[in-house]
C-alpha positions as CSV (number, residue, x, y, z in Angstrom):
1,M,99.8,97.0,107.0
2,R,101.8,96.5,103.8
3,E,100.2,96.1,100.4
4,A,102.2,95.9,97.3
5,R,101.1,96.7,93.7
6,L,99.4,100.1,94.2
7,F,100.1,102.6,91.4
8,V,99.7,106.3,90.7
9,V,98.7,107.8,87.4
10,G,100.9,110.8,87.4
11,R,101.9,113.5,85.0
12,E,103.3,111.0,82.6
13,P,100.8,108.4,81.1
14,L,100.5,105.4,83.3
15,D,103.5,106.4,85.4
16,L,103.4,103.2,87.5
17,R,105.2,103.7,90.7
18,N,104.6,100.4,92.8
19,I,103.5,101.7,96.2
20,E,103.0,99.9,99.5
21,V,100.6,100.9,102.1
22,D,102.3,102.0,105.4
23,F,99.2,103.3,107.3
24,D,95.7,102.5,106.1
25,D,94.1,105.2,108.3
26,T,96.1,108.4,109.0
27,W,95.5,112.1,109.4
28,W,97.5,115.1,108.2
29,I,97.3,118.9,107.9
30,G,97.2,119.9,104.2
31,Q,98.8,123.0,102.7
32,N,95.4,124.6,103.0
33,G,95.6,124.2,106.8
34,A,92.7,121.7,106.8
35,E,92.8,118.3,108.5
36,H,92.7,115.4,106.0
37,R,92.1,111.7,106.5
38,G,93.4,109.0,104.2
39,V,96.2,106.5,103.5
40,K,100.0,106.8,103.6
41,G,102.2,104.7,101.4
42,S,105.7,104.6,100.1
43,K,107.6,103.5,97.0
44,V,108.7,99.9,97.3
45,D,112.3,100.6,96.1
46,G,112.6,104.0,97.9
47,G,112.2,106.0,94.7
48,V,109.8,108.7,93.9
49,A,106.2,107.9,94.8
50,V,104.6,111.3,94.1
51,R,105.7,114.6,92.6
52,Q,104.6,118.2,92.5
53,G,101.5,118.3,90.2
54,D,100.3,114.8,91.0
55,S,97.6,115.9,93.3
56,G,94.2,114.6,92.2
57,G,95.8,111.8,90.2
58,L,94.3,108.3,90.4
59,V,95.7,105.8,92.9
60,F,94.8,102.2,91.8
61,A,95.5,98.7,92.7
62,N,96.5,96.0,90.2
63,T,94.1,93.1,91.0
64,G,95.5,90.7,88.4
65,L,93.9,91.3,85.0
66,T,92.0,94.4,86.1
67,G,92.6,97.5,88.2
68,Q,90.7,98.8,91.2
69,A,90.4,102.6,92.0
70,R,91.6,103.3,95.5
71,G,91.6,107.0,95.7
72,L,93.1,110.4,94.7
73,V,96.6,111.7,95.4
74,S,96.3,114.3,98.2
75,G,99.9,115.0,99.0
76,I,103.5,114.1,99.8
77,G,104.3,112.5,103.1
78,S,106.6,114.1,105.7
79,G,109.4,111.8,104.6
80,G,109.6,113.3,101.2
81,S,108.7,112.3,97.6
82,N,109.0,108.6,98.3
83,E,105.9,108.9,100.6
84,I,102.4,109.5,99.2
85,L,99.2,110.5,100.9
86,W,95.8,109.7,99.3
87,T,92.2,110.0,100.0
88,E,90.3,106.7,99.6
89,V,87.4,106.5,97.1
90,T,84.9,105.4,99.8
91,D,85.7,108.5,101.8
92,I,85.2,110.8,98.8
93,Y,81.8,109.1,98.1
94,N,80.7,109.3,101.7
95,A,81.6,113.0,102.0
96,F,79.2,113.8,99.1
97,G,76.6,111.1,99.9
98,L,77.3,109.2,96.7
99,R,77.2,105.5,96.0
100,L,77.9,103.3,93.0
101,A,75.0,102.1,91.0
102,P,74.3,98.4,91.2
103,P,75.6,96.5,88.1
104,Y,73.1,95.7,85.3
């Protein structure tokens, strides 16, 4: 599955990196030795998708005039800094038993 127009808010304000989804459901072993589930993407032009210090940064999709939170940066893919791993917002909510409040 390829999905363009995903971005990462990195160390620099609104450091937009234009990410495509490569695998929408993947597993990896983190630096802490724990198994993680999430999404793997890569930079559209082959450049840097994620850097040291970006962990926990917001991954969002540009949906036209608005943005949609997709998840939090979890790591660098095995292919290097042009690959990004992130945990989806829904997985974070589910892990803590959270849900969004209905709109007013």
